[in-house]
C-alpha positions in Angstrom: -1.6 -8.7 -1.1 1.2 -8.5 -3.9 4.6 -7.1 -2.6 6.8 -5.2 -4.6 9.5 -8.0 -4.4 7.3 -10.1 -6.3 6.7 -7.7 -9.1 9.1 -7.5 -12.2 11.9 -5.0 -11.4 10.6 -1.5 -12.5 12.7 0.8 -14.8 13.8 3.9 -13.3 14.3 6.8 -15.5 13.6 10.7 -15.8 10.5 11.6 -17.6 7.4 14.0 -17.7 4.4 12.8 -15.7 1.3 14.7 -14.9 -1.4 15.1 -12.0 -3.3 11.9 -12.5 -0.4 9.8 -13.1 1.5 10.8 -10.3 -1.4 10.4 -7.9 -2.3 6.7 -9.1 1.4 6.0 -8.9 1.8 6.8 -5.3 -1.4 5.3 -4.1 -0.7 2.0 -5.6 3.3 2.0 -4.5 2.1 2.8 -0.8 -0.5 0.2 -0.8 2.1 -2.6 -2.1 4.8 -1.1 0.3 2.9 -0.1 3.3 4.0 -3.3 5.3 7.5 -3.1 4.2 7.9 0.3 5.1 6.6 0.1 8.4 8.4 -3.1 9.3 11.6 -1.6 8.2 11.2 1.8 9.8 8.3 1.6 12.4 11.0 1.2 15.2 12.8 4.4 14.3 9.4 6.5 14.0 7.9 4.8 17.1 4.3 4.5 17.5 3.8 8.0 18.7 6.7 10.3 18.3 6.7 12.9 15.8 9.7 12.6 13.8 10.4 15.1 10.6 12.8 13.1 8.7 15.7 10.4 8.8 18.1 12.9 10.5 15.7 12.0 13.4 14.7 15.6 14.4 11.9 15.5 17.1 8.9 18.0 17.0 8.8 17.5 20.8 12.6 19.4 20.7 12.1 21.2 17.5 8.6 23.0 18.4 8.2 23.8 14.6 4.1 23.8 15.2 4.7 25.9 18.4 5.4 25.0 21.8 3.9 21.6 22.8 1.9 22.9 25.9 0.1 25.5 23.3 -1.2 22.6 21.3 -4.0 21.4 23.7 -7.2 22.0 21.7 -6.0 22.8 18.6 -7.5 21.2 15.3 -4.4 19.7 13.1 -4.5 18.3 9.8 -1.8 15.8 9.2 -1.2 15.3 5.3 0.5 12.0 4.4 0.2 10.6 7.6 1.2 6.9 6.8 0.6 5.1 10.1 0.0 8.4 12.1 2.7 8.3 14.2 3.1 12.1 14.3 -1.0 12.5 14.8 -0.4 10.0 17.6 1.8 12.5 19.5 -0.4 15.5 18.8 -3.1 13.7 20.3 -1.1 12.9 23.4 -0.4 16.8 23.6 -4.2 17.5 23.7 -4.7 18.3 20.1 -7.4 17.0 18.0 -5.8 15.7 14.9 -6.9 14.2 11.7 -4.7 11.8 9.7 -5.1 12.1 5.9 -3.2 9.7 3.4 -3.6 8.6 -0.2 -3.0 5.0 1.0 -5.6 2.8 2.1 -3.0 0.3 3.7 -1.0 3.0 5.3 -4.1 3.9 7.2 -4.5 -0.1 8.0 -1.3 0.3 9.8 -2.6 3.2 11.7 -5.8 1.3 12.8 -3.4 -1.5 13.9 -1.2 0.7 16.0 -4.5 2.4 17.6 -6.5 5.3 16.4 -7.8 6.5 19.6 -8.3 10.4 19.5 -7.4 10.6 15.9 -9.4 11.1 12.8 -8.5 9.1 9.6 -9.2 10.2 6.4 -8.4 8.7 2.9 -8.1 11.4 0.3 -5.7 13.0 -2.1 -3.9 16.4 -0.8 -4.7 18.0 -4.0 -8.3 18.0 -3.3 -8.7 18.3 0.8 -12.6 17.0 1.8 -12.8 19.7 4.3 -14.5 22.8 4.4 -12.4 26.3 4.5 -11.1 27.2 7.8 -11.3 23.9 9.4 -7.8 23.7 11.1 -5.6 25.7 13.4 -2.6 23.9 12.1 -1.5 21.4 9.5 1.9 19.5 9.1 3.3 16.8 6.9 6.7 14.9 7.3 7.6 13.7 3.9 3.9 13.5 2.9 2.4 14.0 -0.3 4.5 17.1 -1.6 7.8 15.2 -2.7 5.0 13.0 -4.7 2.8 15.3 -6.6 3.0 17.0 -9.8 1.3 20.3 -8.6 2.5 21.3 -5.2 1.3 24.9 -5.6 -2.4 23.1 -5.7 -1.6 21.1 -2.6 -0.3 24.2 -0.6 -3.5 26.2 -1.8 -5.6 23.5 -0.7 -3.7 23.4 2.9 -4.1 27.5 2.8 -8.0 26.9 2.2 -8.7 25.0 5.4 -6.5 26.4 7.7 -7.9 29.4 9.6 -6.3 32.6 9.6 -3.1 33.0 11.5 -2.5 29.0 11.0 0.7 27.6 10.5 1.8 24.8 8.1 5.0 23.2 8.4 6.3 20.4 6.0 9.6 18.3 5.2 10.7 17.2 1.9 13.8 15.6 0.6 16.1 18.4 0.5 16.6 19.6 -3.3 20.3 19.6 -3.1 20.5 15.7 -2.8 19.0 15.3 -6.2 22.4 16.0 -7.7 23.9 13.1 -6.0 23.4 9.3 -6.3 20.8 7.9 -3.7 23.7 6.0 -2.0 24.6 6.4 1.5 28.2 5.5 1.1 31.3 7.3 -0.5 29.8 6.7 -4.0 26.7 9.1 -3.1 29.1 11.9 -2.4 30.3 13.1 -6.0 27.4 15.3 -8.1 26.2 13.1 -10.8 23.3 15.1 -12.1 22.3 18.7 -12.6 20.6 20.2 -9.5 18.4 22.4 -11.9 16.9 19.4 -14.0 13.6 19.5 -12.6 12.5 16.0 -14.7 10.6 13.9 -12.6 12.2 10.8 -11.4 9.9 7.7 -12.6 10.0 3.9 -11.9 7.7 2.4 -14.7 6.3 -1.2 -15.6 6.7 -3.3 -18.5 4.1 -1.4 -20.2 5.7 2.2 -19.4 3.0 2.8 -16.8 4.5 4.8 -13.9 4.8 2.8 -10.4 6.6 5.3 -8.4 7.1 9.0 -9.1 9.1 11.5 -7.3 9.3 15.3 -8.3 12.2 17.5 -7.9 11.7 21.2 -6.9 14.7 23.6 -6.3 15.0 25.2 -2.9 13.8 28.7 -5.1 11.1 26.6 -6.3 9.7 25.5 -3.2 10.0 29.2 -1.6 7.8 30.4 -5.1 5.6 27.9 -4.5 4.8 28.5 -0.8 4.4 32.3 -1.9 2.2 31.6 -4.9 -0.1 29.6 -2.6 -0.5 32.6 -0.2 1.6 31.6 2.5 4.2 33.6 4.3 7.6 31.7 4.7 8.6 32.4 8.2 11.7 29.4 8.7 13.4 26.9 6.5 15.4 24.5 8.8 18.1 22.4 7.6 18.6 19.4 10.2 22.2 18.5 10.7 22.8 14.8 11.4 23.0 14.1 15.2 25.8 12.0 16.6 23.5 9.4 18.3 21.9 8.6 14.8 23.7 5.7 13.3 21.4 4.0 11.0 21.1 4.3 7.3 17.9 5.0 5.6 18.1 4.9 1.6 20.7 7.4 0.8 20.6 9.0 4.0 23.3 8.1 6.5 25.9 9.5 8.7 28.5 9.8 6.2 26.3 11.9 3.9 24.4 13.6 6.5 27.5 15.3 8.1 28.3 16.7 4.7 25.1 17.8 2.8 21.8 18.4 4.0 19.5 15.5 3.5 15.9 17.3 4.6 14.4 20.9 4.2 11.6 21.8 6.5 9.4 25.1 5.4 7.5 26.8 8.3 4.8 28.8 6.7 1.9 30.8 8.0 -1.5 32.2 6.7 -1.9 35.5 7.8 -5.3 36.3 6.6 
């Protein structure tokens, strides 16, 4: 399998992109980079932890999906599951998780670690292959939503497959971070771009084809997306950087984490 390091350095730019190009780029990028991602971050994520982001906020303590004791017997969909670490934790609580990811290679890592008690599905989050009202809960830790051109479509699909009263919790890069350089050190502490510029970040090859796409939405955009999809927003969590966490992960670091938020977690409910 070709690794990203073996390919010509892609050009980073800001330009418009559509649903198809974004999906194709994400599938290819994660298939090429899954090995490196799991090698670099697997120890921090653990095999069966549920971590909401680089700060290290753990679902075992945060209980954003509800008390762990109440997860037993619940049907749970994890979107953008990667190697299914979160789903493995849910299964240990007695839930019945299904781990969905766009990337075949990421799901191969889920099989490598162990898929007992899990359902593994390769699919696009914008077209979930499940019947209406199939799940009690849904979750996504940095999965799908930062990378799709139509986040409302994903949210509508999640709402469709949730049962009335179901909860969807998802984490994304905190929108304020788009105004700062993606650097963990002092050079990443000065505003370098407009927070209000929604133009996607794109890395493209020599032919101008996108090989990586990430989409920016402001906090207000995310709230409006949640409402447009028919959810009720019940909480918005901005994890603080904990004293025990000394790691750097991309632009996340103790230096920046003590000054600006790196992650935003949206807690949503389907009322009916």
